[in-house]
C-alpha positions as CSV (number, residue, x, y, z in Angstrom):
1,X,59.5,-85.7,-96.8
2,X,59.3,-81.3,-98.2
3,X,62.8,-81.3,-97.5
4,X,64.3,-84.6,-99.4
5,X,61.8,-83.5,-102.5
6,X,63.9,-80.2,-102.3
7,X,67.0,-82.5,-102.2
8,X,65.9,-84.7,-104.6
9,X,65.3,-81.6,-106.9
10,X,68.1,-80.3,-106.9
11,X,70.0,-82.9,-107.8
12,X,67.9,-83.7,-110.3
13,X,68.3,-80.2,-111.9
14,X,72.6,-80.7,-110.8
15,X,72.6,-83.9,-113.1
16,X,71.0,-82.4,-116.1
17,X,73.8,-79.9,-116.5
18,X,76.7,-82.2,-115.8
19,X,78.7,-83.1,-119.2
20,X,76.0,-81.1,-121.1
21,X,77.7,-79.0,-123.9
22,X,77.3,-75.1,-123.5
23,X,75.0,-73.2,-126.0
24,X,73.9,-76.1,-127.5
25,X,70.9,-78.4,-127.4
26,X,70.8,-82.1,-126.7
27,X,69.0,-84.3,-129.3
28,X,66.4,-85.5,-125.6
29,X,65.5,-81.7,-126.4
30,X,65.0,-80.9,-129.3
31,X,62.9,-84.2,-129.4
32,X,60.7,-82.0,-126.8
33,X,60.4,-79.0,-128.5
34,X,63.2,-76.5,-127.2
35,X,64.8,-73.9,-129.4
36,X,68.1,-72.6,-128.6
37,X,67.9,-68.5,-128.0
38,X,71.9,-67.3,-127.9
39,X,74.4,-69.5,-130.3
40,X,77.4,-68.5,-128.3
41,X,78.7,-67.2,-131.6
42,X,76.6,-64.0,-132.3
43,X,73.7,-61.7,-130.9
44,X,71.1,-62.9,-133.6
45,X,67.9,-63.0,-132.4
46,X,68.9,-60.2,-129.6
47,X,69.6,-56.2,-130.6
48,X,70.3,-53.3,-127.7
49,X,67.4,-51.5,-126.1
50,X,67.4,-47.8,-124.4
51,X,66.3,-47.2,-122.0
52,X,63.0,-45.3,-122.0
53,X,63.7,-41.3,-122.2
54,X,62.1,-38.6,-120.3
55,X,61.2,-36.9,-117.5
56,X,58.3,-39.2,-117.1
57,X,60.1,-42.7,-118.1
58,X,60.3,-44.8,-114.9
59,X,63.4,-46.0,-114.2
60,X,65.7,-48.0,-115.8
61,X,64.1,-51.8,-115.8
62,X,61.3,-51.1,-113.6
63,X,58.9,-50.2,-115.4
64,X,55.4,-51.7,-116.7
65,X,53.6,-51.0,-119.9
66,X,54.5,-49.4,-122.8
67,X,53.1,-45.8,-122.0
68,X,55.4,-43.5,-119.9
69,X,55.0,-44.2,-115.9
70,X,56.5,-43.6,-111.6
71,X,59.1,-45.1,-110.9
72,X,58.0,-49.4,-109.2
73,X,59.3,-49.4,-105.6
74,X,62.6,-49.1,-105.0
75,X,63.5,-48.5,-108.6
76,X,67.2,-47.3,-109.6
77,X,68.1,-44.1,-111.0
78,X,69.7,-44.9,-114.3
79,X,72.9,-44.1,-112.4
80,X,76.4,-45.6,-111.3
81,X,77.8,-49.3,-112.6
82,X,81.1,-50.8,-112.1
83,X,81.2,-52.0,-115.6
84,X,83.1,-54.7,-117.4
85,X,85.2,-53.2,-120.3
86,X,84.6,-54.1,-123.8
87,X,87.0,-57.3,-124.8
88,X,87.3,-55.3,-128.1
89,X,85.7,-52.2,-130.3
90,X,82.1,-53.7,-130.3
91,X,83.1,-57.2,-131.0
92,X,80.0,-59.4,-131.7
93,X,77.3,-56.2,-130.8
94,X,74.6,-56.1,-133.4
95,X,74.0,-52.9,-136.1
96,X,72.6,-50.3,-136.1
97,X,71.9,-49.6,-132.1
98,X,69.7,-47.2,-131.5
99,X,71.6,-44.3,-129.1
100,X,71.4,-44.7,-125.5
101,X,72.0,-48.3,-125.7
102,X,74.0,-50.5,-123.4
103,X,77.0,-52.5,-125.5
104,X,76.3,-56.1,-125.3
105,X,79.1,-58.8,-126.6
106,X,79.6,-62.7,-126.7
107,X,83.1,-63.7,-125.5
108,X,84.3,-67.1,-125.6
109,X,80.6,-68.2,-125.5
110,X,79.5,-66.0,-123.4
111,X,77.1,-63.3,-123.8
112,X,77.4,-60.0,-121.5
113,X,77.2,-55.8,-121.1
114,X,79.9,-54.1,-121.3
115,X,81.0,-50.6,-121.0
116,X,78.6,-48.0,-120.6
117,X,76.2,-47.2,-120.5
118,X,73.7,-49.9,-118.9
119,X,70.6,-50.9,-120.5
120,X,69.2,-53.9,-122.5
121,X,69.3,-56.5,-124.5
122,X,66.1,-57.7,-126.3
123,X,64.7,-60.7,-128.2
124,X,63.3,-60.0,-131.5
125,X,61.0,-62.7,-131.5
126,X,57.3,-62.5,-129.2
127,X,56.5,-65.2,-126.8
128,X,53.2,-66.2,-125.2
129,X,53.5,-69.6,-123.6
130,X,56.7,-71.2,-123.3
131,X,59.8,-72.7,-120.8
132,X,63.0,-69.9,-119.8
133,X,65.9,-72.3,-119.2
134,X,68.6,-69.1,-118.9
135,X,72.5,-69.7,-116.9
136,X,73.7,-66.2,-115.6
137,X,77.3,-65.4,-113.4
138,X,77.5,-62.6,-111.3
139,X,78.7,-60.6,-108.6
140,X,77.6,-60.5,-104.9
141,X,76.1,-57.1,-105.9
142,X,74.8,-57.2,-109.2
143,X,71.5,-55.8,-110.4
144,X,70.4,-57.0,-112.9
145,X,66.4,-59.0,-114.5
146,X,65.4,-61.6,-116.9
147,X,61.7,-59.7,-118.5
148,X,58.8,-61.8,-119.8
149,X,56.3,-61.4,-122.0
150,X,57.3,-57.4,-122.2
151,X,55.2,-56.1,-124.7
152,X,57.1,-52.5,-126.9
153,X,60.1,-53.3,-125.3
154,X,59.0,-51.5,-121.7
155,X,58.0,-53.9,-118.8
156,X,55.8,-57.1,-118.3
157,X,57.6,-59.1,-115.7
158,X,60.8,-59.2,-114.7
159,X,62.2,-61.8,-112.6
160,X,65.1,-60.6,-110.0
161,X,68.4,-60.8,-109.8
162,X,69.6,-58.6,-107.4
163,X,69.6,-59.4,-104.5
164,X,68.6,-56.6,-102.7
165,X,66.1,-54.7,-103.8
166,X,64.6,-51.5,-101.6
167,X,61.5,-52.7,-101.8
168,X,62.0,-56.2,-101.1
169,X,61.8,-57.9,-104.5
170,X,64.9,-60.1,-104.2
171,X,65.8,-62.4,-106.0
172,X,63.4,-64.8,-107.3
173,X,60.5,-62.5,-107.1
174,X,58.7,-60.8,-109.5
175,X,59.3,-57.3,-109.2
176,X,56.3,-55.3,-108.6
177,X,54.1,-58.0,-108.8
178,X,55.2,-60.7,-106.5
179,X,57.9,-61.4,-103.2
180,X,58.8,-64.3,-102.3
181,X,58.0,-66.2,-99.1
182,X,62.2,-66.5,-98.2
183,X,64.9,-65.3,-99.4
184,X,66.9,-66.9,-102.0
185,X,70.3,-66.5,-102.6
186,X,71.8,-67.3,-106.3
187,X,75.2,-68.7,-105.9
188,X,77.8,-65.9,-106.5
189,X,80.6,-66.1,-108.5
190,X,79.3,-69.4,-110.0
191,X,76.8,-70.3,-112.7
192,X,73.0,-70.3,-111.5
193,X,69.8,-71.8,-113.6
194,X,66.5,-69.6,-114.1
195,X,63.9,-71.4,-115.5
196,X,61.2,-69.8,-116.0
197,X,57.2,-71.0,-117.3
198,X,54.7,-68.9,-117.7
199,X,51.1,-70.3,-119.5
200,X,47.8,-68.3,-119.3
201,X,47.8,-66.7,-115.7
202,X,49.9,-69.3,-114.4
203,X,54.2,-68.4,-113.5
204,X,56.5,-70.5,-111.7
205,X,60.1,-70.0,-111.3
206,X,63.4,-71.9,-110.4
207,X,66.4,-71.7,-109.2
208,X,69.0,-73.5,-109.2
209,X,65.9,-76.9,-107.8
210,X,63.8,-74.3,-105.8
211,X,60.5,-73.4,-107.0
212,X,60.8,-69.5,-105.0
213,X,57.4,-68.1,-107.0
214,X,54.9,-70.3,-108.0
215,X,51.8,-67.3,-109.2
216,X,49.1,-66.5,-110.7
217,X,48.5,-63.2,-112.8
218,X,47.6,-61.7,-115.7
219,X,48.1,-58.6,-116.9
220,X,50.7,-59.2,-119.3
221,X,50.7,-62.2,-121.6
222,X,53.0,-61.9,-124.6
223,X,55.9,-60.2,-125.2
224,X,59.6,-60.1,-125.8
225,X,62.3,-61.1,-123.6
226,X,64.9,-58.5,-122.3
227,X,68.3,-59.3,-120.5
228,X,68.9,-56.1,-117.8
229,X,72.1,-55.1,-116.9
230,X,72.3,-52.5,-114.2
231,X,74.8,-52.6,-111.9
232,X,78.3,-54.5,-111.9
233,X,79.2,-57.4,-114.7
234,X,77.0,-60.2,-115.2
235,X,77.4,-63.2,-118.2
236,X,74.3,-65.6,-119.5
237,X,74.2,-68.8,-120.7
238,X,72.3,-71.8,-122.2
239,X,69.9,-69.1,-123.7
240,X,66.6,-71.9,-124.6
241,X,62.9,-72.1,-124.8
242,X,60.5,-74.1,-125.2
243,X,56.9,-73.5,-126.6
244,X,53.8,-74.5,-124.9
245,X,49.9,-74.5,-126.4
């Protein structure tokens, strides 16, 4: 029975993607209260952010909380990548980027980091209780993640994309908070879908129709969203959020 339910869930997820316009809300989604966070044309509502600096700063993408803290287990140093060259000179990038920020651009309706250095793209707004829906496409060894409830643009919950994090917080896990019970893999060089629900202390992560985590944790109650670019190219699209009471 569990296998049948998993198959049905996957089929429902696949059906929901078929015929859906990219970076747009359907009439049903609008009626349900979904909000579009990426219009496929600009970086409106987002800004590049620099990683923490200084000798006591946590390794990029792995820190927790607003104050400098030791790096989480398995964190990588801020070195190395195989960047995608920017399509044009900062085309589509947000103005007034702080020093040390990564570069992000919009190309053919896709949101992508490019060039050096690696880093983040952070939402202008903060969110508390919500369902977040986001598509991503990357290579087999890409190191990236989707942060939710990231206070002061640092820390928060990192929903892992990277398939083999040194401390075992692999794809579908939340770094430093909860590991998955088994391995989950995204489809390399294909579009994948995360649905992340944060409702009070209840957090549920669903990858391509499969629930990877269903946990309770109360350390972060509100904060920004952050997209991470640490190693190898990645693209995002269809970023949507449905606020919960």
